[in-house]
C-alpha positions in Angstrom: 91.4 3.3 12.3 92.0 -0.2 10.9 92.1 -1.3 7.3 88.5 -2.4 7.2 87.3 1.1 8.3 89.6 2.8 5.8 88.3 0.7 3.1 84.8 1.6 4.0 85.5 5.4 4.3 87.7 5.6 1.2 85.7 3.6 -1.2 83.7 6.7 -2.7 86.4 7.8 -5.3 86.4 4.2 -6.5 82.7 4.5 -7.4 83.3 7.4 -9.8 86.0 5.4 -11.6 83.7 2.5 -12.8 83.5 2.1 -16.6 80.6 -0.1 -17.8 82.0 -0.1 -21.5 78.4 0.2 -22.9 77.5 -3.4 -21.7 73.9 -3.8 -21.0 71.3 -6.5 -20.7 69.0 -7.9 -23.5 65.5 -6.8 -22.5 64.0 -9.6 -24.6 65.9 -12.2 -22.6 65.6 -13.3 -18.9 68.8 -12.5 -16.8 70.0 -14.8 -14.1 72.3 -13.0 -11.7 74.6 -15.6 -10.1 76.8 -15.1 -6.9 77.9 -16.6 -3.6 77.7 -15.1 -0.1 77.8 -11.3 -0.3 77.6 -11.5 -4.1 74.3 -13.4 -4.1 72.8 -10.7 -1.7 74.0 -8.0 -4.1 72.5 -10.2 -6.9 69.1 -10.0 -5.3 69.2 -6.2 -5.3 70.4 -6.2 -8.8 67.7 -8.6 -10.0 65.0 -6.4 -8.3 66.4 -3.4 -10.2 66.5 -5.2 -13.5 62.9 -6.2 -13.1 61.9 -2.6 -12.1 63.5 -1.5 -15.3 62.0 -3.9 -17.7 64.4 -6.9 -17.7 62.9 -10.0 -16.3 65.5 -11.4 -13.8 66.2 -13.4 -10.7 69.0 -14.1 -8.4 70.4 -17.6 -7.9 73.2 -18.8 -5.6 76.1 -20.2 -7.7 75.9 -23.9 -6.9 72.1 -23.9 -7.2 72.5 -22.6 -10.6 75.1 -25.2 -11.7 73.2 -28.2 -10.1 69.4 -27.2 -10.2 69.0 -24.5 -13.0 65.6 -25.7 -13.9 64.3 -25.2 -10.3 64.8 -21.5 -11.0 64.2 -21.0 -14.7 61.9 -23.4 -16.9 64.0 -25.5 -19.2 62.4 -23.9 -22.2 63.8 -20.5 -21.5 67.5 -19.7 -22.2 68.7 -16.9 -20.1 71.6 -14.7 -20.1 73.9 -15.0 -17.0 75.4 -12.2 -15.1 78.1 -13.7 -12.6 79.4 -11.7 -9.7 82.7 -12.5 -7.9 85.1 -10.2 -6.2 88.0 -12.4 -6.7 86.9 -14.1 -10.0 87.9 -17.4 -8.4 84.9 -18.4 -6.2 84.5 -22.2 -7.1 80.7 -22.2 -7.2 80.5 -19.0 -9.4 83.2 -20.1 -11.8 81.5 -23.5 -12.1 78.2 -21.8 -12.8 79.8 -19.8 -15.6 81.6 -22.9 -17.2 78.3 -24.8 -17.0 76.3 -22.0 -18.4 78.7 -21.5 -21.4 78.8 -25.3 -21.9 75.0 -25.0 -22.4 75.4 -22.2 -25.0 74.3 -19.3 -22.6 75.8 -15.8 -22.7 77.8 -14.9 -19.6 78.7 -11.4 -18.4 81.1 -11.1 -15.4 81.5 -8.4 -12.8 84.6 -8.8 -10.8 87.3 -6.8 -9.0 90.4 -8.8 -10.1 92.0 -9.2 -13.4 93.0 -12.4 -15.3 90.8 -14.6 -13.4 89.0 -18.0 -14.0 85.7 -16.2 -14.2 87.0 -13.8 -16.8 88.2 -16.6 -18.8 84.8 -18.4 -18.8 82.7 -15.2 -19.6 81.8 -13.6 -22.9 82.3 -10.1 -21.5 83.8 -8.7 -18.2 83.5 -5.5 -16.4 86.3 -5.0 -14.0 86.1 -2.5 -11.0 89.1 -1.4 -9.0 88.4 -2.0 -5.3 90.2 -0.7 -2.2 93.8 -1.9 -2.0 93.5 -2.8 1.7 90.2 -4.7 1.5 90.5 -7.9 3.5 88.4 -11.0 3.9 85.2 -9.1 4.5 83.7 -7.6 1.3 83.1 -3.8 1.8 84.1 -1.5 -1.2 83.9 -4.4 -3.6 80.3 -5.2 -2.6 79.4 -1.5 -3.2 81.1 -1.5 -6.5 79.3 -4.7 -7.8 76.1 -3.3 -6.7 76.9 0.0 -8.6 77.8 -2.0 -11.7 74.5 -4.0 -11.5 72.4 -0.7 -11.0 74.0 0.8 -14.0 73.5 -2.4 -15.9 69.9 -2.0 -15.2 69.9 1.4 -16.8 69.9 3.4 -13.5 71.8 6.7 -13.7 74.4 6.9 -11.0 76.5 10.1 -10.9 79.1 11.8 -8.6 76.1 13.4 -6.9 75.0 9.8 -5.9 78.5 9.1 -4.6 78.4 12.4 -2.5 75.1 11.6 -1.1 76.2 8.2 0.0 79.3 9.8 1.7 77.0 12.4 3.4 74.8 9.6 4.9 77.7 7.7 6.1 79.3 10.8 7.9 75.9 11.7 9.5 75.5 8.1 10.8 79.0 7.7 12.1 78.8 9.6 15.5 75.5 8.2 16.3 76.2 4.5 15.8 78.1 3.6 19.0 75.6 4.8 21.4 72.8 3.2 19.3 74.7 -0.3 19.5 75.4 -0.2 23.3 73.5 -2.9 25.2 72.0 -4.6 22.1 72.6 -8.1 21.1 69.7 -8.9 18.8 70.0 -7.4 15.3 67.3 -7.1 12.6 67.5 -5.7 9.0 64.4 -4.7 7.2 64.2 -3.7 3.5 61.6 -3.9 0.6 62.2 -4.2 -3.1 65.8 -3.9 -4.1 66.6 -2.9 -0.5 65.8 -6.4 0.6 69.1 -7.7 -0.9 71.0 -5.0 0.9 69.3 -5.9 4.2 70.4 -9.4 3.7 74.0 -8.1 2.9 73.9 -6.0 6.1 72.8 -8.9 8.1 75.6 -11.1 6.7 78.1 -8.4 7.2 77.3 -8.0 10.8 77.5 -11.8 11.2 81.0 -12.1 9.6 82.3 -9.0 11.3 80.9 -9.4 14.9 79.8 -13.0 15.3 76.3 -11.7 16.1 73.1 -13.5 15.5 71.3 -11.5 12.8 68.2 -11.7 10.5 66.8 -10.0 7.5 63.2 -9.6 6.4 60.9 -7.8 4.0 59.4 -5.1 6.4 55.7 -6.0 6.6 56.6 -9.7 6.8 58.2 -9.1 10.2 54.8 -8.9 11.9 54.1 -12.5 10.9 56.2 -14.3 13.5 59.7 -12.9 13.8 58.4 -9.9 15.7 57.9 -12.2 18.7 61.6 -11.9 19.4 61.6 -8.1 19.8 62.5 -6.8 23.2 65.0 -4.2 24.8 67.9 -6.1 23.5 66.9 -5.7 19.8 68.3 -3.2 17.3 66.4 -2.8 14.1 68.1 -1.3 11.0 65.3 -0.1 8.8 65.9 0.6 5.2 62.9 2.6 4.3 61.5 2.3 0.7 60.0 5.8 -0.3 56.9 4.0 -1.9 55.8 2.4 1.4 57.3 5.0 3.9 53.9 5.4 5.8 53.2 1.6 6.5 56.9 1.1 7.2 56.8 4.0 9.7 54.0 2.4 11.6 56.0 -0.9 11.9 59.0 1.1 13.2 56.8 2.9 15.9 55.4 -0.5 16.9 59.0 -2.0 17.2 60.1 0.9 19.3 57.1 0.6 21.7 58.1 -3.0 22.2 61.6 -1.9 23.4 63.6 -2.0 20.1 65.9 0.7 19.0 65.6 1.7 15.4 68.2 3.0 12.9 65.9 4.6 10.4 67.6 5.2 7.0 65.2 7.3 5.1 62.5 7.3 7.8 61.7 7.5 11.5 63.7 5.7 14.3 65.6 6.1 17.5 68.2 7.6 15.2 66.8 8.8 11.9 69.0 9.6 9.0 67.8 11.6 6.0 68.1 9.7 2.7 66.7 11.9 -0.2 67.6 9.7 -3.1 64.9 7.7 -4.9 64.3 4.0 -4.6 66.4 3.2 -7.6 69.7 4.3 -6.1 68.8 4.0 -2.4 70.3 0.4 -2.1 73.8 1.9 -3.0 73.5 5.0 -0.9 72.8 3.2 2.3 75.1 0.2 1.9 78.3 1.9 3.4 76.4 2.7 6.6 75.7 -1.0 7.1 79.3 -1.8 6.5 80.4 0.7 9.1 77.7 -0.5 11.5 79.2 -4.0 11.3 82.7 -2.7 12.0 81.5 -0.7 15.1 79.5 -3.7 16.6 82.7 -5.9 16.0 84.7 -3.3 17.9 82.4 -3.1 20.8 82.8 -7.0 21.3 86.8 -6.7 20.9 86.9 -8.5 17.5 89.2 -7.9 14.7 87.3 -7.6 11.4 90.6 -8.2 9.5 90.5 -11.8 10.9 86.8 -13.0 11.0 86.4 -16.5 12.4 86.3 -19.5 9.9 86.4 -17.3 6.8 88.8 -16.9 4.0 89.1 -14.2 1.3 88.4 -16.6 -1.5 86.2 -19.6 -1.2 87.6 -22.4 -3.2 86.5 -26.0 -3.1 88.9 -28.7 -4.2 
């Protein structure tokens, strides 16, 4: 077991240590969730969860918010900013925080590092302790920032949620290697707050295994992308409980066309039970996607501690 896998398997006690310090959004104000890479995918899920809980929100990539804010929020609206960065030093996210405060906007930071540039340029900061061995690829830290975002949206996450996530991971573990064998086309599907997690699963697999991957809303997949499905395809389906019936029909169609399906919360070639509701499901399924990426990388003889062209912190001089 390498450090990446240890970080995935040992992240759950860290979830139970997160302290939100009674920080919460202003329901009367738009919230813009800013991040880069993994963090902007997690931002997508957080924004969807905020909207579902009565806080109008949207996710925006760091540099887009710095350079083109009014393409995302009209100039007559003054939003609050929620900035996500594991290291607290990502150039684009720090710049977004600096520019936001320069314009008189309130900035909340979620990070996994102390005494950072992001913290210095935020009005308030929530700090989570991530796994000591986490390397370039974000695993535990991604889960922790998602957990913080869901709690920020007012969603209750308890030790029972943590236990459920660990149980799903353990159920998936012995079934992943056979599912992956012979597959080279990977698709991630998720709706609502699960869409950001589907995008994160896709990115994780790209980073870890140098695989070509894609992520879509489930029912959009029939509108063109399904043309690529064949017996080299593996679809990771993050089922939304509100649309289980129609998503199940799509999965059946994909399997009939030759794809294998990993069904998280619904039918598939391998089907894993996810009993938790839509509000916490993004968090519960995320560790499975992380372990999936590790196993695909291993099947290709790749070291996830040294992913090609990547660094732990993206800084731009």
